N, C-alpha and C positions, 0 to 999 in steps of 0.2 A: 532558717539557718541551721538550728540544731537538727532538723530533719535530714539535711544534707550530710552532716557528720555521722548521724546515726545510720543512715543508709549505707555509707561507706563502711562503717564498722560491721554491719550485718552482711556485707557482700565482699568477702575477701578477694574474690576473683577480680574486682575492680582496682585493688590496691596497686598492682604494677602500673596500670595506666594513670592512677591518681598520683603516684609517687614520682612518675617520670617528669612532669612539669616542674615539680619542686627541685629535683636533681638538676634539671637543665638550668633553672634559675640560679641555684647555688653555684653550679659550675661557671656560669657566665659572670656572676659576681666575683668569684675567686679569680677568674681570668682577668677581669677588669682591674681588680686590686693588684694583681701581679704586674699587669701592664703599667699601671700607675706608678708602682714602686720602681720599676725599671726606668720609666721616663724621668722620675724625679731624681734618681741617682745620676742619670746622665746630665740633667739640668743642674744639679748641685755641683757636679764636677766642672762644668763648663761655664755656667752663667751666674749661678746663685751667689750673691754678694755676702751671704751670711758670714762666711769664714773671714772675709776681709773686714766686716763691720766689727765682729767680736762682741763680747759682753752680752748685755741683755738684748739690745736691738738685733744683734746677729742671731741670737736664739729665737726671738720672735719672728723674724723674717723666715728663718729656716722652717719653723713649725707651720707658719702660714702657707708656705709653698707646698710642704708635704701634705697638709690637710686638703688644700685646693686641688692638687694633682691627683691624689688618691680618691678624692670625692668625684672628680671628673671621670676617672677610670671606672669607678663603681657605677656612675650614671650611664656610661656607655654600656657596661655589662647589663644593666637593667633594661636598657632599650633593646638590646639584642635578645634578651630573655623574653621580652614581650612578644617579639616577632615569632620566636621559635615555639613559645608555649601555646599560642592561639590555636594551631591545628590540634595539639594534644588535648586541650580542654574541650574542643569541639568533639573529638573522638570520645572523650569521657562522657560528655552529654549524650551522645548517641548510644553508647553502651548502657547508660542508665535507663534511657527510654526503652531499649530492647529488653532490658531486664524486667520491666514492668508490663509493657504492652506486648512483647514478643515480636514487635516490628516497629519500624520507624514511620513517622508521619511523612507523607510524600506529597506535599503541596508546593514545593519550591519550583520556581520558574527557571531553574538552571543557574550555572555559575555566573553568567553575565548579569542576570537579574539580581542575584544575591549581592554582587559587587555594587550594583547601582543602589540597592537599598541601604547597603552599608555606608556608601558615600553620602547619601541623604541624611543618615543619622549623624555622621561626623560633622556635616555642615550645620545641621540643627544645633548641635552642642557648641560648635565654634562660634556661630553668629550670636548666640545668647550669652556667651562667656563675658564679654565686656559689660553688658547690662547688669549681669549678676555681680560682677566685680564692683561696679559703682554702688549697687544696693548694699553690698557688704560694708561700705564705708559709713552707713547710717547706724548710729548706736542702737543697741538692743535689737532693732528689727533686722539689721544687716546680718549678724551672725546666724539668726534663726532662719532667714531666707537662704543663706549660704549652705547651712546644714541640710535643709530640706531639698535644695537643688542638687547637692551632692548625692543624697539618697536616691533621688529620682534618676540621676545619671547612672548610678551604679546598677539600679534595678533595670533600667533601659538596656544597658550594655550586656548584663549577665543573662537576661532572658532573650536576647537577640537570636541566639542560635536555635533555641526551641521554637520560637514564634516564626522564624524564617522558614523552618522545615514545614510549618503548617500553612505556608503561603501568605503570611501576613505582610503586606506592604508597609512601608514606614508610617504613613498616616494611620493605618489600621492598628499598628503596634502602639502608637501614641494614644489612640482611642481606647485600646485595651488597658493601658496603664491608668487612664482617667477613670474608666469604669470600675476598675479594681484598685482604686487609689490607696485604700487602707492597707491592703495586702502588699502592694508594690512599695509604698513608702516604708512599711514595717520591715520588709526584706532589706531595703536599701540602708535603713538606719542600723540594723543589726550588722550588716556588712561594714559600714563605716566605723562602728565601734571596734571591730577587729582590726581594721586597716590603720587605726591610730597607732597600733604597735609597730615600731620601726621594722621595716623589711618584712612584715608579716603578710603583706599582700600576696606574695608568691607562695608562701606556706599555706595560706588558706584558700588560694585560687581554686584548687580542686573541690573544696567544700562549697564555695560559691557557685561553681559551675553545676554541681549536682543539685544543690538547693534550688537554684533558679529553674532547672529542668523539672524538678518535682513540683515547684510552685505552679508552673504553667500547666502541667498535666493534671494537677489537682483542681485548679480553677476550670479547666476545660473538661472536667469530668472523665479523665482518662486514667487516673490513679486509683 
């Protein structure tokens, strides 16, 4: 993780690409917040019973509606930011690789192949989510399993771009993470620590993308 940040600091030419996903995320969050504020004002004027209730209950209802609608607006903004940031982070990963190797790995089977592998990864995480949730209910063991699973998921997702460019199908990517479990889980845990900070995910997303690319290249003997 620190290597990703240090690499960005040492390569100012990557800053415009690294900053762009952050700006997109902030713009989407702001747009969602503005949309939520506009919606709640219309709702307050037409439907909200807070004014009619008056007193403490009216205040509580008004605050609850404002918080709920503004939160929904920001959630919508985050969802849009996720979609828009993915290609930008992939570009940052590619530029990082070019900086080090001078060229990109060319083992991908094409766009259709990449989409198929991505869907396999999504189903893998989706099908295991209920089982991990149930394990999370077990005292002591549950939280530990949940944290390790979260670290695994983060490492799996962040290294996806670099490994896909090297022609790794999804089963092979899973085997790669099992073989280098310590490095993979260590990267994921470091990322989770940063993601605990509210809304920090989009601010550190470029660092995660670069760090994951460097991790793959180092393990594969290319850095």
